[in-house]
C-alpha positions as CSV (number, residue, x, y, z in Angstrom):
1,M,0.0,0.0,0.0
2,K,2.8,2.4,0.9
3,E,4.4,2.0,-2.6
4,Y,1.2,3.4,-4.2
5,L,1.0,6.6,-2.1
6,P,3.4,8.6,-4.2
7,T,1.5,7.7,-7.3
8,L,-1.8,8.6,-5.7
9,Y,-0.4,12.0,-4.5
10,V,1.0,12.8,-8.0
11,S,-2.3,11.8,-9.6
12,I,-4.3,14.0,-7.2
13,L,-1.9,16.9,-7.9
14,L,-2.2,16.4,-11.6
15,V,-6.0,16.4,-11.5
16,L,-6.0,19.5,-9.3
17,L,-3.6,21.3,-11.7
18,A,-5.6,20.2,-14.7
19,G,-8.8,21.6,-13.1
20,I,-7.0,24.9,-12.3
21,A,-5.6,25.1,-15.8
22,F,-9.1,24.5,-17.3
23,F,-10.5,27.3,-15.1
24,V,-7.8,29.7,-16.0
25,F,-8.1,28.9,-19.7
26,Q,-11.9,29.5,-19.6
27,Q,-11.3,32.9,-17.9
28,I,-8.7,33.9,-20.6
29,I,-11.1,33.0,-23.4
30,R,-14.0,34.9,-21.7
31,V,-11.8,38.0,-21.2
32,R,-10.5,37.8,-24.8
33,R,-14.0,37.6,-26.2
34,R,-15.1,40.6,-24.1
35,E,-12.1,42.6,-25.0
36,S,-12.5,41.7,-28.7
37,R,-16.2,42.8,-28.6
38,F,-15.2,46.0,-26.8
39,S,-12.6,46.8,-29.4
40,R,-14.9,46.1,-32.3
41,L,-17.7,48.2,-30.9
42,Q,-15.4,51.0,-30.0
43,K,-14.0,51.2,-33.5
44,K,-17.4,50.9,-35.2
45,L,-19.0,53.6,-33.0
46,Q,-16.1,56.0,-33.6
47,K,-16.5,55.7,-37.4
48,E,-20.3,55.6,-37.7
49,Q,-23.6,55.8,-35.9
50,G,-24.6,52.7,-34.1
51,T,-27.9,51.2,-32.8
52,A,-29.2,51.7,-29.4
53,Q,-28.2,48.1,-28.7
54,E,-24.6,48.8,-29.7
55,Y,-24.3,51.9,-27.5
56,Y,-25.9,50.0,-24.6
57,E,-23.5,47.1,-25.0
58,L,-20.4,49.3,-25.2
59,G,-21.7,51.3,-22.2
60,S,-22.1,48.1,-20.3
61,L,-18.6,47.0,-21.1
62,Y,-17.3,50.4,-19.9
63,L,-19.4,49.9,-16.7
64,D,-17.7,46.5,-16.2
65,K,-14.4,48.4,-16.3
66,N,-15.7,51.0,-13.8
67,L,-15.3,53.8,-16.4
68,F,-18.5,55.5,-15.4
69,V,-18.1,58.8,-17.3
70,Q,-17.7,57.0,-20.6
71,A,-20.5,54.6,-19.8
72,I,-22.9,57.5,-19.0
73,Q,-22.2,59.1,-22.3
74,L,-22.9,55.9,-24.2
75,F,-26.1,55.2,-22.3
76,Q,-27.3,58.7,-23.0
77,K,-26.6,58.1,-26.7
78,A,-28.4,54.7,-26.4
79,I,-31.5,56.4,-25.0
80,K,-31.6,59.0,-27.8
81,K,-31.2,56.2,-30.4
82,A,-33.8,54.0,-28.7
83,E,-36.4,56.8,-28.8
84,K,-35.7,57.3,-32.6
85,E,-35.7,53.5,-33.2
86,E,-38.9,53.0,-31.2
87,V,-37.3,50.3,-29.1
88,E,-39.5,48.3,-26.7
89,P,-40.1,50.0,-23.3
90,E,-38.5,47.1,-21.5
91,N,-35.3,47.6,-23.4
92,I,-35.3,51.4,-22.7
93,A,-35.8,50.5,-19.0
94,L,-32.6,48.5,-19.1
95,I,-30.7,51.5,-20.5
96,Y,-32.1,53.9,-17.9
97,N,-31.3,51.4,-15.1
98,A,-27.7,51.1,-16.3
99,L,-27.5,54.9,-16.5
100,G,-28.8,55.1,-13.0
101,Y,-26.3,52.6,-11.8
102,S,-23.5,54.6,-13.4
103,Y,-24.6,57.8,-11.6
104,Y,-25.0,55.9,-8.3
105,S,-21.5,54.5,-8.7
106,Q,-20.3,58.1,-9.1
107,E,-21.9,59.2,-5.8
108,Q,-24.7,61.0,-7.6
109,P,-27.8,59.5,-6.0
110,D,-30.2,62.2,-7.2
111,L,-29.4,61.5,-10.8
112,A,-29.5,57.8,-10.1
113,I,-33.0,58.0,-8.6
114,R,-34.2,60.1,-11.6
115,N,-33.0,57.4,-14.0
116,Y,-34.3,54.5,-11.9
117,K,-37.7,56.2,-12.0
118,E,-37.5,56.6,-15.7
119,A,-36.7,52.9,-16.0
120,L,-39.8,52.1,-13.9
121,K,-42.0,54.4,-16.1
122,N,-41.0,52.2,-19.0
123,Y,-41.2,48.9,-17.2
124,P,-43.1,49.2,-13.9
125,D,-42.4,45.7,-12.6
126,Y,-38.6,45.9,-13.3
127,V,-37.4,44.4,-10.0
128,I,-33.7,45.2,-10.4
129,A,-34.6,48.9,-10.9
130,L,-36.9,48.9,-7.9
131,N,-34.1,47.4,-5.7
132,N,-31.6,49.9,-7.1
133,L,-34.1,52.7,-6.4
134,G,-34.4,51.5,-2.8
135,N,-30.6,51.4,-2.5
136,A,-30.3,55.0,-3.9
137,Y,-32.9,56.2,-1.4
138,E,-30.9,54.6,1.4
139,K,-27.8,56.3,0.2
140,K,-29.7,59.6,0.4
141,K,-30.7,58.8,3.9
142,Q,-34.4,58.5,3.0
143,P,-35.4,55.2,4.7
144,A,-39.1,55.6,4.3
145,A,-38.8,56.0,0.5
146,A,-36.3,53.1,0.4
147,L,-38.7,50.9,2.4
148,E,-41.5,51.8,-0.1
149,A,-39.3,50.8,-3.1
150,Y,-38.3,47.5,-1.5
151,Q,-41.9,46.7,-0.6
152,E,-42.9,47.4,-4.2
153,T,-40.2,44.9,-5.2
154,L,-41.8,42.3,-3.0
155,N,-45.1,42.9,-4.7
156,Y,-43.6,41.8,-8.0
157,D,-41.1,39.2,-6.6
158,P,-42.2,38.0,-3.1
159,N,-39.0,35.8,-2.9
160,N,-36.5,38.6,-3.6
161,S,-33.9,38.0,-0.9
162,I,-32.4,41.5,-1.1
163,A,-35.7,43.2,-0.8
164,K,-36.7,41.0,2.1
165,K,-33.5,41.7,4.1
166,R,-33.7,45.5,3.4
167,V,-37.5,45.7,4.3
168,E,-36.8,43.9,7.6
169,S,-33.8,46.1,8.4
170,L,-35.6,49.3,7.5
171,Q,-38.7,48.4,9.4
172,K,-36.6,47.8,12.5
173,R,-34.8,51.1,12.0
174,L,-38.1,53.0,11.4
175,G,-39.9,51.1,14.2
176,T,-42.6,49.9,11.8
177,S,-43.9,46.6,10.6
178,S,-46.4,45.3,8.1
């Protein structure tokens, strides 16, 4: 039995290394695809007008890189294009939500709230925008408005764990319950 231990240890080590190599390889491919798409969209939109979808996609890639100013500019272009292209309200809501998140990330909760509300005008049961709205209200130290947004989230998605936790926390803080 003892003579097989080194072989067993080496086999386990090789399997572990193969698993890690596979994971790293997948990550490299994923990043390369994203960077390739980023580069193509950037070049295309510098040369010519794009669609609302393309502006949104490039804005989202900038958002992933935490380049909020560039993302905001692209989302604003996407909104203008979307209005001209008569894009579905649900898709316009996605753009407004991303724009709101960009402003929120830049410590501009008032602009974030305005954009989250625009998203909700276009798509009233957009749960992510409702959660984001609640979060922005919390940042502005408006717990009652935040509680209302989170409770609205639960009307559409009763199992939303974020909204449940935030409602519970805010109710304790405000000394209310429902």
